[in-house]
DRENPA-3360 file (N, C-alpha, C; in nm, 2 decimals, always signed):
BEGIN
1 = MRKDKANY = +6.45/+8.80/+7.37/+6.41/+8.70/+7.41/+6.29/+8.68/+7.45 ~ +6.14/+8.65/+7.38/+6.06/+8.62/+7.45/+6.05/+8.56/+7.56 ~ +5.95/+8.61/+7.69/+5.94/+8.54/+7.83/+5.86/+8.42/+7.79 ~ +5.86/+8.32/+7.87/+5.78/+8.23/+7.89/+5.67/+8.27/+7.97 ~ +5.53/+8.19/+7.95/+5.42/+8.21/+8.00/+5.46/+8.20/+8.15 ~ +5.51/+8.09/+8.20/+5.51/+8.08/+8.36/+5.57/+8.24/+8.41 ~ +5.69/+8.26/+8.39/+5.74/+8.40/+8.44/+5.68/+8.47/+8.37 ~ +5.60/+8.51/+8.28/+5.50/+8.60/+8.26/+5.37/+8.63/+8.35;
9 = YLDMAESA = +5.34/+8.49/+8.36/+5.20/+8.52/+8.49/+5.31/+8.57/+8.63 ~ +5.39/+8.49/+8.67/+5.48/+8.50/+8.77/+5.52/+8.68/+8.78 ~ +5.56/+8.72/+8.69/+5.55/+8.87/+8.71/+5.43/+8.95/+8.75 ~ +5.32/+8.88/+8.68/+5.19/+8.96/+8.73/+5.18/+8.96/+8.89 ~ +5.22/+8.82/+8.91/+5.20/+8.78/+9.09/+5.31/+8.90/+9.14 ~ +5.41/+8.90/+9.09/+5.49/+8.98/+9.16/+5.49/+9.12/+9.18 ~ +5.40/+9.13/+9.11/+5.35/+9.30/+9.08/+5.27/+9.34/+9.22 ~ +5.18/+9.21/+9.24/+5.10/+9.21/+9.34/+5.15/+9.20/+9.50;
17 = TGRGTCLR = +5.27/+9.15/+9.50/+5.33/+9.19/+9.63/+5.39/+9.30/+9.65 ~ +5.37/+9.42/+9.57/+5.37/+9.56/+9.62/+5.24/+9.59/+9.71 ~ +5.17/+9.50/+9.70/+5.05/+9.59/+9.77/+5.05/+9.52/+9.92 ~ +5.10/+9.41/+9.96/+5.11/+9.36/+10.07/+5.15/+9.45/+10.17 ~ +5.11/+9.37/+10.29/+5.11/+9.47/+10.43/+5.17/+9.39/+10.56 ~ +5.24/+9.29/+10.51/+5.29/+9.22/+10.63/+5.43/+9.27/+10.63 ~ +5.47/+9.31/+10.76/+5.63/+9.33/+10.80/+5.73/+9.19/+10.79 ~ +5.67/+9.06/+10.75/+5.78/+9.00/+10.75/+5.76/+8.93/+10.60;
25 = RNFGAIIV = +5.69/+8.91/+10.53/+5.68/+8.86/+10.42/+5.58/+8.90/+10.32 ~ +5.58/+8.93/+10.19/+5.48/+8.98/+10.10/+5.47/+8.90/+10.00 ~ +5.34/+8.87/+9.97/+5.30/+8.73/+9.86/+5.23/+8.85/+9.79 ~ +5.25/+8.77/+9.62/+5.10/+8.82/+9.55/+5.08/+8.67/+9.47 ~ +4.99/+8.68/+9.44/+4.89/+8.55/+9.35/+4.81/+8.58/+9.24 ~ +4.82/+8.51/+9.16/+4.70/+8.52/+9.04/+4.66/+8.39/+9.01 ~ +4.53/+8.39/+8.96/+4.49/+8.21/+8.91/+4.45/+8.25/+8.75 ~ +4.49/+8.17/+8.67/+4.49/+8.18/+8.57/+4.45/+8.05/+8.51;
33 = KNDEIVST = +4.32/+8.05/+8.42/+4.28/+7.96/+8.36/+4.24/+7.96/+8.19 ~ +4.29/+7.92/+8.09/+4.26/+7.90/+7.99/+4.35/+8.04/+7.93 ~ +4.47/+8.06/+7.99/+4.55/+8.19/+7.93/+4.49/+8.32/+8.00 ~ +4.36/+8.31/+8.05/+4.28/+8.45/+8.15/+4.34/+8.46/+8.26 ~ +4.33/+8.56/+8.32/+4.36/+8.62/+8.43/+4.20/+8.58/+8.52 ~ +4.20/+8.49/+8.64/+4.06/+8.47/+8.67/+4.07/+8.57/+8.77 ~ +4.18/+8.58/+8.87/+4.18/+8.69/+8.99/+4.34/+8.69/+9.05 ~ +4.33/+8.78/+9.10/+4.45/+8.84/+9.19/+4.45/+8.81/+9.37;
41 = GYNGAPRG = +4.52/+8.83/+9.42/+4.56/+8.86/+9.57/+4.72/+8.86/+9.61 ~ +4.69/+8.93/+9.76/+4.80/+8.96/+9.83/+4.77/+8.96/+9.95 ~ +4.86/+8.96/+10.02/+4.84/+8.95/+10.19/+4.84/+9.08/+10.25 ~ +4.75/+9.08/+10.34/+4.70/+9.20/+10.39/+4.58/+9.12/+10.52 ~ +4.55/+9.25/+10.57/+4.44/+9.21/+10.69/+4.31/+9.23/+10.62 ~ +4.22/+9.18/+10.70/+4.04/+9.19/+10.62/+4.06/+9.33/+10.62 ~ +3.95/+9.34/+10.53/+3.91/+9.50/+10.48/+3.87/+9.56/+10.57 ~ +3.88/+9.64/+10.64/+3.86/+9.76/+10.76/+3.93/+9.75/+10.85;
49 = RCNCCDLG = +4.02/+9.66/+10.88/+4.09/+9.63/+10.97/+4.23/+9.72/+10.99 ~ +4.29/+9.73/+11.07/+4.45/+9.81/+11.06/+4.54/+9.68/+10.99 ~ +4.63/+9.72/+10.91/+4.71/+9.63/+10.87/+4.84/+9.66/+10.97 ~ +4.94/+9.53/+10.95/+5.06/+9.54/+11.07/+5.13/+9.69/+11.00 ~ +5.17/+9.69/+10.89/+5.23/+9.80/+10.86/+5.20/+9.96/+10.90 ~ +5.06/+9.94/+10.90/+4.98/+10.06/+10.99/+5.02/+10.06/+11.13 ~ +4.96/+9.94/+11.19/+5.02/+9.95/+11.35/+5.17/+9.91/+11.36 ~ +5.27/+9.91/+11.27/+5.40/+9.89/+11.32/+5.43/+9.80/+11.38;
57 = ECVRQKMG = +5.37/+9.68/+11.38/+5.42/+9.55/+11.43/+5.32/+9.44/+11.42 ~ +5.40/+9.36/+11.43/+5.40/+9.18/+11.38/+5.35/+9.10/+11.52 ~ +5.25/+9.06/+11.55/+5.20/+8.97/+11.66/+5.29/+8.87/+11.65 ~ +5.32/+8.78/+11.54/+5.40/+8.64/+11.54/+5.56/+8.70/+11.55 ~ +5.56/+8.82/+11.48/+5.72/+8.83/+11.48/+5.75/+8.85/+11.62 ~ +5.69/+8.94/+11.69/+5.71/+8.99/+11.86/+5.74/+8.88/+11.94 ~ +5.61/+8.77/+11.90/+5.60/+8.62/+11.99/+5.71/+8.53/+11.94 ~ +5.80/+8.57/+11.83/+5.94/+8.46/+11.78/+5.86/+8.33/+11.71;
65 = VQRGERYE = +5.74/+8.34/+11.67/+5.64/+8.24/+11.58/+5.75/+8.22/+11.48 ~ +5.80/+8.11/+11.45/+5.86/+8.06/+11.32/+5.74/+8.02/+11.20 ~ +5.82/+8.05/+11.07/+5.75/+8.03/+10.94/+5.68/+7.93/+10.94 ~ +5.55/+7.93/+10.90/+5.51/+7.84/+10.87/+5.41/+7.79/+11.00 ~ +5.39/+7.86/+11.15/+5.35/+7.77/+11.23/+5.22/+7.91/+11.27 ~ +5.16/+7.90/+11.40/+5.04/+7.97/+11.42/+5.00/+8.09/+11.33 ~ +4.94/+8.06/+11.26/+4.86/+8.13/+11.14/+4.75/+8.18/+11.21 ~ +4.71/+8.13/+11.30/+4.59/+8.18/+11.37/+4.62/+8.31/+11.42;
73 = LCRSVHAE = +4.75/+8.34/+11.46/+4.75/+8.47/+11.52/+4.79/+8.57/+11.44 ~ +4.81/+8.53/+11.28/+4.84/+8.64/+11.16/+4.73/+8.76/+11.18 ~ +4.72/+8.88/+11.15/+4.64/+8.96/+11.11/+4.57/+8.95/+10.93 ~ +4.70/+8.86/+10.88/+4.68/+8.88/+10.75/+4.56/+8.76/+10.68 ~ +4.51/+8.78/+10.57/+4.47/+8.69/+10.47/+4.57/+8.68/+10.39 ~ +4.61/+8.54/+10.37/+4.74/+8.51/+10.27/+4.67/+8.55/+10.11 ~ +4.80/+8.56/+10.02/+4.78/+8.61/+9.88/+4.66/+8.47/+9.84 ~ +4.72/+8.37/+9.83/+4.62/+8.27/+9.77/+4.49/+8.27/+9.80;
81 = ANCIISAA = +4.47/+8.30/+9.95/+4.30/+8.32/+10.01/+4.28/+8.42/+9.95 ~ +4.31/+8.50/+9.94/+4.24/+8.65/+9.88/+4.22/+8.60/+9.73 ~ +4.31/+8.57/+9.71/+4.26/+8.50/+9.51/+4.15/+8.43/+9.51 ~ +4.13/+8.30/+9.58/+4.04/+8.21/+9.57/+3.91/+8.26/+9.62 ~ +3.91/+8.39/+9.73/+3.80/+8.47/+9.78/+3.73/+8.55/+9.63 ~ +3.84/+8.59/+9.54/+3.80/+8.69/+9.44/+3.73/+8.63/+9.31 ~ +3.71/+8.50/+9.31/+3.68/+8.44/+9.20/+3.59/+8.31/+9.24 ~ +3.51/+8.29/+9.11/+3.43/+8.18/+9.12/+3.46/+8.05/+9.10;
89 = RRDMIGGT = +3.40/+7.95/+9.18/+3.50/+7.81/+9.18/+3.49/+7.80/+9.03 ~ +3.39/+7.82/+8.96/+3.37/+7.76/+8.81/+3.48/+7.79/+8.75 ~ +3.52/+7.94/+8.75/+3.64/+7.98/+8.68/+3.76/+7.93/+8.74 ~ +3.77/+7.88/+8.84/+3.92/+7.85/+8.89/+3.93/+7.67/+8.85 ~ +3.85/+7.61/+8.83/+3.84/+7.46/+8.82/+3.94/+7.43/+8.74 ~ +4.08/+7.37/+8.75/+4.19/+7.32/+8.61/+4.23/+7.44/+8.60 ~ +4.23/+7.55/+8.71/+4.36/+7.68/+8.65/+4.49/+7.67/+8.73 ~ +4.57/+7.74/+8.76/+4.69/+7.76/+8.78/+4.69/+7.88/+8.87;
97 = LYLVGHEA = +4.74/+7.86/+8.98/+4.78/+7.96/+9.09/+4.96/+7.99/+9.08 ~ +4.94/+8.11/+9.06/+5.10/+8.17/+9.02/+5.14/+8.24/+9.18 ~ +5.23/+8.19/+9.26/+5.26/+8.26/+9.35/+5.45/+8.32/+9.38 ~ +5.42/+8.46/+9.43/+5.57/+8.51/+9.45/+5.54/+8.56/+9.59 ~ +5.67/+8.54/+9.68/+5.68/+8.61/+9.81/+5.82/+8.69/+9.78 ~ +5.82/+8.76/+9.89/+5.95/+8.84/+9.92/+5.97/+8.87/+10.06 ~ +6.08/+8.88/+10.11/+6.09/+8.91/+10.25/+6.07/+9.05/+10.27 ~ +6.04/+9.09/+10.38/+5.98/+9.24/+10.38/+6.10/+9.33/+10.41;
105 = DTGEYVKN = +6.21/+9.26/+10.48/+6.31/+9.35/+10.52/+6.46/+9.35/+10.42 ~ +6.43/+9.26/+10.33/+6.56/+9.24/+10.24/+6.49/+9.26/+10.09 ~ +6.37/+9.21/+10.06/+6.34/+9.25/+9.91/+6.37/+9.09/+9.84 ~ +6.43/+8.99/+9.90/+6.49/+8.90/+9.83/+6.34/+8.80/+9.86 ~ +6.34/+8.70/+9.73/+6.27/+8.61/+9.73/+6.24/+8.51/+9.86 ~ +6.11/+8.46/+9.88/+6.11/+8.40/+10.01/+6.18/+8.24/+9.95 ~ +6.26/+8.19/+10.03/+6.30/+8.07/+9.98/+6.23/+7.95/+10.02 ~ +6.22/+7.84/+9.90/+6.10/+7.75/+9.98/+6.00/+7.73/+10.01;
113 = TAPCAMCK = +5.93/+7.83/+9.89/+5.81/+7.89/+9.92/+5.70/+7.78/+9.86 ~ +5.60/+7.77/+9.98/+5.49/+7.66/+9.94/+5.39/+7.71/+10.00 ~ +5.23/+7.74/+9.93/+5.12/+7.74/+10.04/+5.11/+7.66/+10.18 ~ +5.06/+7.73/+10.26/+5.06/+7.66/+10.40/+4.95/+7.56/+10.39 ~ +4.94/+7.51/+10.52/+4.83/+7.41/+10.50/+4.70/+7.48/+10.45 ~ +4.66/+7.56/+10.55/+4.55/+7.63/+10.51/+4.50/+7.66/+10.39 ~ +4.61/+7.73/+10.35/+4.58/+7.76/+10.20/+4.60/+7.64/+10.09 ~ +4.65/+7.53/+10.13/+4.64/+7.42/+10.04/+4.53/+7.35/+10.04;
121 = RLIINAGI = +4.44/+7.37/+10.16/+4.28/+7.33/+10.17/+4.23/+7.42/+10.07 ~ +4.25/+7.53/+10.05/+4.17/+7.60/+10.00/+4.16/+7.57/+9.81 ~ +4.29/+7.58/+9.84/+4.34/+7.54/+9.69/+4.29/+7.42/+9.63 ~ +4.31/+7.30/+9.72/+4.21/+7.18/+9.64/+4.06/+7.21/+9.67 ~ +4.00/+7.28/+9.73/+3.85/+7.31/+9.73/+3.82/+7.38/+9.62 ~ +3.88/+7.47/+9.56/+3.84/+7.57/+9.47/+3.91/+7.50/+9.32 ~ +3.94/+7.36/+9.38/+3.96/+7.28/+9.18/+4.08/+7.34/+9.12 ~ +4.19/+7.41/+9.20/+4.32/+7.46/+9.11/+4.39/+7.32/+9.10;
129 = KDVIVRDT = +4.46/+7.32/+8.97/+4.54/+7.22/+8.92/+4.67/+7.21/+8.97 ~ +4.76/+7.31/+8.91/+4.90/+7.34/+8.96/+4.92/+7.47/+9.04 ~ +4.99/+7.47/+9.11/+5.07/+7.59/+9.18/+5.19/+7.63/+9.07 ~ +5.25/+7.72/+9.06/+5.38/+7.78/+9.03/+5.45/+7.88/+9.11 ~ +5.57/+7.87/+9.17/+5.61/+7.95/+9.27/+5.76/+7.95/+9.20 ~ +5.78/+8.13/+9.25/+5.88/+8.16/+9.19/+6.03/+8.14/+9.27 ~ +6.14/+8.12/+9.25/+6.25/+8.09/+9.31/+6.33/+8.18/+9.29 ~ +6.34/+8.23/+9.18/+6.46/+8.35/+9.15/+6.40/+8.43/+9.00;
137 = KDDYHSFE = +6.46/+8.54/+9.00/+6.37/+8.61/+8.87/+6.34/+8.49/+8.76 ~ +6.38/+8.39/+8.72/+6.36/+8.32/+8.60/+6.32/+8.17/+8.63 ~ +6.36/+8.13/+8.77/+6.31/+7.98/+8.79/+6.23/+7.97/+8.90 ~ +6.17/+7.89/+8.86/+6.03/+7.85/+8.95/+6.04/+7.68/+8.95 ~ +5.90/+7.64/+9.09/+5.90/+7.54/+9.07/+5.74/+7.51/+9.11 ~ +5.68/+7.39/+9.10/+5.56/+7.36/+9.06/+5.53/+7.25/+9.13 ~ +5.38/+7.25/+9.18/+5.34/+7.15/+9.25/+5.22/+7.10/+9.17 ~ +5.16/+6.98/+9.16/+5.04/+6.91/+9.13/+4.95/+6.93/+9.23;
145 = VEQWIKDD = +4.85/+6.95/+9.22/+4.73/+6.98/+9.40/+4.71/+6.83/+9.41 ~ +4.69/+6.79/+9.30/+4.63/+6.62/+9.32/+4.73/+6.53/+9.39 ~ +4.84/+6.59/+9.41/+4.97/+6.50/+9.50/+4.93/+6.57/+9.65 ~ +4.90/+6.69/+9.68/+4.88/+6.73/+9.79/+4.70/+6.66/+9.83 ~ +4.64/+6.61/+9.78/+4.54/+6.50/+9.83/+4.59/+6.38/+9.85 ~ +4.66/+6.33/+9.74/+4.70/+6.19/+9.77/+4.80/+6.18/+9.92 ~ +4.88/+6.27/+9.94/+5.00/+6.28/+10.02/+4.93/+6.39/+10.15 ~ +4.83/+6.37/+10.21/+4.77/+6.44/+10.33/+4.85/+6.45/+10.43;
153 = ESLEGSMG = +4.91/+6.58/+10.45/+5.00/+6.55/+10.59/+4.97/+6.61/+10.68 ~ +4.84/+6.64/+10.67/+4.73/+6.65/+10.83/+4.72/+6.50/+10.92 ~ +4.75/+6.43/+10.82/+4.73/+6.30/+10.89/+4.85/+6.27/+10.98 ~ +4.97/+6.36/+10.91/+5.09/+6.32/+11.00/+5.12/+6.41/+11.08 ~ +5.01/+6.54/+11.10/+5.06/+6.64/+11.23/+5.16/+6.73/+11.17 ~ +5.25/+6.72/+11.08/+5.32/+6.78/+11.05/+5.33/+6.95/+11.02 ~ +5.43/+7.00/+11.06/+5.40/+7.16/+11.08/+5.51/+7.24/+10.99 ~ +5.42/+7.34/+10.93/+5.54/+7.43/+10.84/+5.48/+7.40/+10.70;
161 = Y = +5.59/+7.42/+10.63/+5.55/+7.37/+10.50/+5.61/+7.28/+10.45;
% end
């Protein structure tokens, strides 16, 4: 049976998770427009800095910081951000970002995955139209970026995902 396009691209994003360097969760992302891959990304420390997996510790984990909070303490650049950094805006406008996350300790898919508030802002400014996120090997959910513009959670001061 032929794989649907969303899962085809999610498989590619999932492959990028293998390059992630986080001790908590590893994410992979790709941006696709007009059925062509624009860029890829995974989470890891900025170029030239030591990764958490090399240091053997995660500051956020050590401090007991909950998921979705205090990202300024994180050493990593998120997969979505790295994907956007690696592409020209003109190539992303109207495109789709595919995102997959794995728990580092179990390898399970990260439940209820969504881009963080900072990545949402980057995705909006990049001109990306949709975000598709893997839930299981075959199931996924999607977000229309236009809805993030209309429902601005930053005005409510809500935390996390």
